[in-house]
N, C-alpha and C positions, 0 to 999 in steps of 0.2 A: 504494499500500499504506499509506504514511504517512497519507494523507488518511482511509483507513478507520479507522485507529487513533485519530485525533483525533475525539473525540466533539463533535458539533455541539449547540449549546444548543437546547433546545426553545423553542417560542413563548412559553411562560410565562417561561422563564429569560431570553429575549432582552428582554422587556418590563422585567423586574426590573433587568437590566443597564443598559437604556436610561435608566432613571430615576437610577441611580447615576452614569452618564456626565453627564447633564443637570445633576445637583447639582454635580458636580466643575467642569464648564464655567462654570456660574454663579458658583461660588466664585472661580475665577480671574478672571473678569470684574469681580467686586466688589472684588477686591484691586488692580485697576489704578488708577493715580493719577487717571485721567480720570473714574472712578466716584466718587471721594471729593471732599468739599469741601476747600478749601485748608487745609493745616495739620492735617487729620484723618488719624489712623493707625488701621488696622484689623488686628487679629491674625488669623491663619489660622483659629483656633478659632471666633472670632466670625463670620468670613466664611463658614465652613462651616455654622455654626448658622443664619445668616440665609438662606443658600442653601437649605438643607434645609427651613427654615420657609416660604420663598417657593414652592418647587417642590411642596411638600406642601400648599400653600395653608393654612397654619396660622395664622401671625401672631405667634407668640412671637418676641420680640426681645431681644437682650442689649444693644442700643444704641438711640439715638434715630434713626429713619429720616430725619427731616427735617434733623437736624443733622449727619448723617454722610455722606449720599450727595448727589452732584451730580445735575444733570438727566440725564446719561447713566446714572448708577447707578440712578435711579428707572425709567428706561426698561427697563433690564436686569431690574429687579424685575417690572415689568408683563409682560414677556415670559415670565418664569418663572412668573407667576400663570397665564397663558394655557396654557402647556405642562402645568403640573401640574393645573389645573382641568379643562380640556377633555380632557386625555389626550395623552401623547406620540405615540402611534400615530395618533390622530385628526388631530392637527396635522401630523404627518409625511405622512400620506396626502393632506391638503389641499394641501400644497406640492407633492406628487407630481402632483396634478391640474393645478395651476397651470402646471407645466412640460410639460403635454400628454401625460403618460405614463399608461397604463392601470393600474388597481389589480388586482394579481394575487391569486390564492387565498390565498397565504401572508400577504399584507398584510391581506386581509379577515379572516383568522383571528386575527391579532394584534389588529386593531381590535375584534373580537368579544370577545376575552379582556380587553382593556384596558377596555372598556365594560361588562364583566361581563354579556354577553348569551349566549343559548343557541343562536342560529342565525345562519348566515352571510347568509341572504337579507335584503336591505334595508340592509346595513351602509353602503354608499356613500351611499344616500339619507339614512340617519340621520346620517352624518358631515356631509353638506351642510347638513342641518337644524340640527345642533348649531352649526356655524360661523355659519350665517345668524342663528340666534337670538342667538348671542353678540354678533355685530356689531351687531344691531339693539338689543338691550337695553342693551349697554354704550354704544353711540352716543347713544341717547336719554337715558340716565342722565347721560352726561358733558355733554350739552348743557343739560339742565335744571339740574343742579348748578352748572355753570359760570355760567350766566346768573343763577341765584339768588344764588350767592356774590357776584357783581359788583353786581347792582342792590340788594341788601340791605346792601351796604357791608362785607361780610366781607373783601373784597379791593379795593384801589384800582385795580389794573390788570386789564383784561379778559383779558390773556394769562395773568396769574397765576391768576385765578379759573377760567379754562377748563382750565388745566394741573391745578389741584387737583381740579377737577370730574372730569376724565378719570381721574386716578389713583384717586379715591375710588369712582367708578363701577366701574372694573375691579376694584378690591379688594373691593367689595361683591358684585358678581355672581359672581366666582370664589370668594367666601367666604374670601379671603386674610387679611383682618383687619389689614392694614398701614394706616398712616395717615401723612399729612404735617402733621397739626395739632399734633403734640407730646404730646397727652394723649387720643388716640383721639377719641371724640365727646362728651367731658364738657362742652365749651363749648356743645354743641348739645342739652344735656339738656332745654331748654325750647323747642326748635325743632320744631314738629310736621312741617313740610315736609321737613327733612333726615332726621328720623327715619322718617317715613312712606315716602319714596322709597327710603331705604336698606333698609328691611324688605322692600319689594317686590322689590328686586334680590336680596337674600339668599334670600328664599323661592324665586324663580325659579331660582336657582342650586342650591339645596339639595333641591328637590322631586324632581329626577330628570329626565333627558332623555326617557326613555320616556313619562313622564306628560305632559310638555309636548307631545310629538309626538302623543299620543292626544287631548289637549284641542284641538289645532290641527286634527286630522282631524275631530273632532266638530263644530267650529265652521265649518270652511271646506271639508270634504271632500265635502259634498253628499250624505251618506248619509241615507236616510230612517230606517233602523232601526239606528243605530250602537250597538254594545255595548262599554262599557269593559271592559278585562280585569280579572281578579281582582287582579292586581298593582297596578294603578292604584287600585282601590277600597280595597284594604288599605293602600297607601302613603298616599293622601291622608287617609283616615280617621285612621290612626295619627299622621300628621304634625299634623293639626288638634287631636287630643285632647292630644298632648304640648305643643303650642304654647299652648293656652288653660289647660291644667292647670299648666303651668310658670309662666305669667303670674299665675294665681291664687295659686300657692304663694309666689312672690316678693312679691306684694302683701301677703299675710298675714304673712310672716316679717319684712318691712321696714316694715310699716305704722306701727308705733310707734317705729322706729329710724331708718333712713336717710330714710324718707319723712315723718318728723315735721315738721309745719309746711308741708308741700308741698301745693298744691291737689290735689284728688282726681283731676282729669283728667290732671295731670302724673304723679301716682302710677301711674295706669292705663297711660299711654303708656310710661313708663319700665319698668314691669313687663313689658309686652308686648314692648318692644324687647329687654330682657335675655333673655326667653324665646326670642325668635327668634334672636338672635345667639349664645346659648349652645349652640345645636344644631350650629354649625360655623363661624360667621363671625368671632367674636372682637372685633368693634368694640363699644365699650361707651360708654354715656352715664353709667354709674355707676362708682365705683371699687370693685372687688370686695374689696379689702383692708379697706374700711370697712363691709362688709356682715356680717351675723351668721353664725355658724357654720352655722346651719340653712340659710340661703340659699346659702352656699358649697357645702354638701353637695348641696343640691338641684341647683344649677347643675352640679356635677361629675357627677351622674347624667345630666343632659341632655346634657352633652358626651360622656359614655361612649356613650350611645345614638347620638348623631350625626345625620346626615342620611339621605336615601334612597339606595338603591343606584343606581349609574350617574348619580351627581351630582357636584357639586363638593366635597361634604363627606366626612367620615370617620366613625369610630366603628364600633360593631357594626351599625349601620344599623336603620332603622325596621321593616323587614319582619321582621328577626330577632327583635326584641322582640315584635312582633305575634303571630308564630307561637308563641313561647314562652308568652305570655299565653293564647293560644287552646288550647295544649296543656294548661295548668293547668286552665282552665275545662272542657275536655272531659273530663279525668280526674276532676274533682270531680263531674261529672254521670254518671259511670259509663260513659262511652263511649270508643271507641278511635279512631274516624275523625274528624279535625278538619274542620269545615265552616264556610264563610264566604261570605256573599252568594250562596247557592245553588250553591256549588261545593265540592269536596273538595280538601284540600291534599295533595300528594304526599308519600309517606314520605321520599323523597330530600330534599325541601325541609325537612321536620321535623328530619331528622338534621343537615343543614347548619346550621340555625338553632341547634340545641343546641351543635354543635361550635364555631361561630363565637362564640357567647356565652360558653362556657366558656373558650375560648382568649383572648378579650378580657379576661376576669376574671383569667386567669393572667398575661397580659402586664402589665396594670395593677398587679396586686398585686406582681409581681416588680419593676416599675419603682419602686414606692413603697418597697419594701424596700431596693433599691440606693441610692436617693437618701437615705433616712434614715441609712444606714450611711456613705455618702460625706460627708454634711454633719454628721456627729456631732451630730445632733439640734439644729442651729442654728435650724431652722424647725419650726413646729408641724406636727402630723400633718395637720390640715385643709388647711394651705397646700400641703403636699406632694401630698396627694391631688388638690387642685384643679389643681396644675401638671401632674401625670402625666395626669390625665383630659383636660386641655386639649390636651396633645401627642397622645395617642392618638386623640382625637376630631377632630384637626386644627382646633381651634377658635381658640386664641390668646389666650383670656382669661387673666389672671394676677393674683396678689395682689401682684406687684412683686418677687418673689424671683429672677426668671430671670437677671438680670445678676450676681447675687451667688453663683450656683451654681458648684461646682467643675467641673473638666474632666470628671470621671467622670459627674457628674449631667447635664451638657450633652450628652455622648455618649449617655446613656440617653435623654434627650429626643429627640435626633436619630433614634435607632433607632425610637422609638415614633411619631414624626412620619412617618417613612418607611413603616413598616408600616401606619399609618393611611391613608396616601395610596394605596399599591398595593392595599390591601384584604385581607381574610382569605383569599379564594380564591387569589389570587396568592401570598400569603405561605405558605400551607399546601401548595400544589402545586408551588412553586418547587423543592422538594427531591425531587420525584418523578422517577423514572427515565423515566417516560413509556411504559414497556413494559406493556401490558395482561397481567395474569395471569389464568389460568383460575380461575373461581369454584369453590371447593370447598364443598359443603354437608354439614355434620356433623349428627348427631342433636341435636335441641334438648333442653335441660334447664333447668328453672325455677330461678331464683335468688330468694333472700329480699332483697327491696329495701325500704329504709326501716326 
């Protein structure tokens, strides 16, 4: 009788709680003396902030990662990157398979929700593909970075070079944005190899697992007439447009400022890198604090949009923005049905895009308001907008104000990083009772809009 009265959490609520638990566990591990360098002390607030940033694969930090954490501490961070980037339920199911246990229907359902998918079929295969791609991309990246760091003289010890290569590879692919170099990638602003390989890993992690799966099927599936889904077409097109448009915008706004006196190829490379990393990664070859207000606002917009659905990144996601833009274009043409690539977009997807976009605006605006009040206007509006969008988009770029924020502001960022990681679907449905209610259809009546 008592068991009936105790309400069991839904699958969505279970996932939301799981991320809370992971953040708490990582916080405790980071506070252990073995996780810290000798003589270093870490407050609970900072440990919680770093834990939330690591699990949400954001990259915002209140301390220096390299100077604070020991080897054990950085391993804890890398595990947190994997759990947050790949997904708690996907990683949990992977360990379940390692112990030889079958994946049940409830676990498949939670994997589906965690990966923001619509159907149960193929979830185990997708999970195996995600794990396999992660091990492959991170492994190759770690090897290439490590050998490059060693043979180019960045590090004298092969062990140290490989260790930094592994951490940077994991941080890049999961879009975590943490670094052990002390100043992100500013020392590599003229290094084409480091920037190029880092961008490749970031894009592979941000483009979305379903897109990678379809590309793999197209290349190695042996299909004579393979057709990419509408999701993949819209996602890749939007991703590419935002990437190159962002790079062009940064190049224009910084051409006579930050890039003054810099060779044109370095200007182009740094512009492209900042456009890629501002979508969700947070690793930076430039100091955002030294950039113009126009660049900071442009980057804030890119961080707000974020990466693709079912990827390592956050934000309102590329498909959301794509559908909103298509809705505007369709309305301007006097039509009602949204079409793209010879297909029609479902009304349900249009409604979700609108809801997610508006909810994101409300959360970001609310966060900006709270931080401005908490800080008594110690920081400029542009810097606060930049910080809030970075947290919501799980990006990690900062103008350098993170460590100086008050506890209230840090908690605000933690909440936004958490919401950015679990995604709008989980955030909005976590409060649902889960009981389906009968749809009642009332007579329609026109409203005056606009």
